[in-house]
C-alpha positions in Angstrom: 12.9 -63.6 -13.8 16.8 -63.3 -14.4 16.6 -59.6 -13.3 14.8 -60.5 -10.0 17.3 -63.4 -9.5 20.0 -61.3 -10.1 18.8 -58.4 -7.6 18.1 -61.1 -5.0 21.8 -62.5 -5.2 23.3 -59.0 -5.1 21.1 -58.2 -2.1 21.9 -61.3 -0.2 25.5 -61.5 -1.0 27.8 -62.0 1.8 30.2 -59.3 0.4 29.6 -55.6 0.0 28.2 -54.7 -3.1 27.5 -51.1 -4.5 26.9 -49.5 -7.9 27.4 -46.0 -8.7 26.4 -43.7 -11.9 28.9 -41.9 -14.2 28.7 -39.0 -11.8 29.7 -41.1 -8.7 26.3 -41.4 -7.1 25.2 -44.5 -5.5 22.4 -46.5 -7.2 23.1 -50.1 -5.6 23.8 -50.7 -2.1 23.2 -54.3 -0.8 22.4 -55.5 2.8 26.2 -56.3 3.6 27.3 -52.8 2.3 24.5 -51.5 4.8 25.7 -53.8 7.6 29.4 -52.9 7.5 29.0 -49.1 7.3 25.8 -48.6 9.1 24.0 -46.6 6.5 20.9 -48.3 5.0 20.4 -48.6 1.3 17.8 -45.8 1.3 20.4 -43.6 3.3 23.3 -44.4 0.8 21.4 -44.0 -2.8 21.8 -41.0 -4.5 24.9 -39.9 -2.4 28.3 -39.4 -3.8 30.3 -42.6 -2.9 33.7 -40.9 -2.6 32.4 -37.4 -1.1 30.3 -39.3 1.4 32.0 -42.5 2.7 35.9 -42.2 2.0 38.5 -40.7 4.0 40.1 -37.6 2.8 43.5 -39.5 2.4 42.0 -42.1 0.2 39.5 -39.9 -1.9 41.9 -39.4 -4.9 42.9 -42.9 -5.2 39.3 -44.3 -5.2 38.2 -41.9 -7.4 41.0 -42.9 -10.0 40.0 -46.4 -9.4 36.2 -45.6 -10.3 37.3 -43.2 -13.3 39.5 -45.9 -14.6 36.3 -48.5 -14.3 33.9 -45.7 -16.0 36.6 -45.5 -18.9 36.3 -49.3 -19.1 39.3 -50.8 -17.2 38.5 -52.9 -14.3 40.3 -53.0 -11.2 40.8 -55.9 -9.1 42.2 -56.2 -5.4 42.4 -52.5 -4.4 42.6 -51.9 -0.9 41.0 -48.9 1.0 39.4 -48.1 4.4 35.8 -47.0 4.4 34.2 -45.5 7.4 31.0 -46.5 9.0 28.4 -44.4 10.8 30.1 -44.5 14.0 33.5 -43.6 12.8 34.8 -47.2 12.6 37.5 -48.1 10.0 36.6 -51.0 7.7 39.4 -52.1 5.5 37.9 -53.3 2.0 39.4 -55.2 -0.8 37.7 -54.1 -3.8 37.1 -55.2 -7.4 35.6 -52.5 -9.4 33.9 -53.5 -12.8 32.8 -51.3 -15.7 28.9 -51.7 -16.0 27.3 -51.5 -19.4 23.8 -51.4 -20.8 22.5 -53.9 -23.6 24.3 -51.7 -26.2 27.4 -51.7 -24.4 27.3 -48.0 -23.4 29.2 -47.6 -19.9 26.5 -46.5 -17.5 28.2 -47.1 -14.1 30.6 -49.2 -12.0 29.7 -52.2 -10.0 32.2 -52.8 -6.7 32.2 -55.9 -5.1 34.4 -55.6 -1.7 35.7 -58.1 0.9 35.8 -56.8 4.4 39.5 -57.7 5.4 39.4 -55.8 8.8 39.8 -59.1 11.1 42.5 -60.0 8.6 44.7 -56.8 8.9 44.0 -56.7 12.5 45.5 -60.2 12.9 48.2 -59.1 10.3 49.1 -56.4 12.6 49.2 -58.4 16.0 51.3 -61.1 14.3 54.1 -58.4 13.5 53.8 -56.9 17.0 54.3 -60.6 18.4 57.5 -61.0 16.1 58.5 -57.7 17.1 58.5 -58.5 20.8 59.8 -61.8 20.4 62.9 -60.1 18.5 63.2 -57.8 21.5 63.2 -60.4 23.8 65.8 -62.4 21.9 67.9 -59.2 21.7 67.4 -58.6 25.4 68.5 -62.2 26.4 71.6 -61.8 24.4 72.6 -58.8 26.0 71.8 -59.9 29.4 74.2 -63.1 28.4 76.9 -60.8 27.2 76.5 -58.7 30.2 76.6 -61.8 32.7 80.0 -63.0 30.7 81.6 -59.5 31.4 80.6 -59.5 34.9 82.3 -63.1 35.3 85.4 -61.8 33.9 85.5 -58.9 36.5 84.6 -61.2 39.3 87.3 -63.4 37.9 89.9 -60.6 38.3 88.7 -59.2 41.6 89.0 -62.7 43.0 92.6 -63.0 41.7 93.6 -59.6 43.1 92.1 -60.4 46.6 93.9 -63.5 46.8 
């Protein structure tokens, strides 16, 4: 009973959850992982997580996180991009936890993620807006200074023409 409840919890969680065996092959892939990647559970099971779903730039660091979890060291709040079937980039915040059997032997890794793509996009837009505000302030300051110089030139021209 408890095992079926745990499986139901994993499958219906509003967070991408995956499991890998000691060889890095996927042995768990919940509905949310399927939703954000576009790959069904049937398609994902048995594939090597890093080789199949991680961009070359992040393969080494994700492999390191998973290797540490396979050695018994959990990792919290690790960020990396995951690529979907359509080539879209999904920003993931991952917690990787060592998975053990009833005897305590390490049998894999359980990863629970959070899709932070929207958060990162909002962050990028805020930085862009702040940059534009700074440029506006700089431009206004330069225009003010230039106007002051023109006033001096105009004043001197008025004196010369009188």
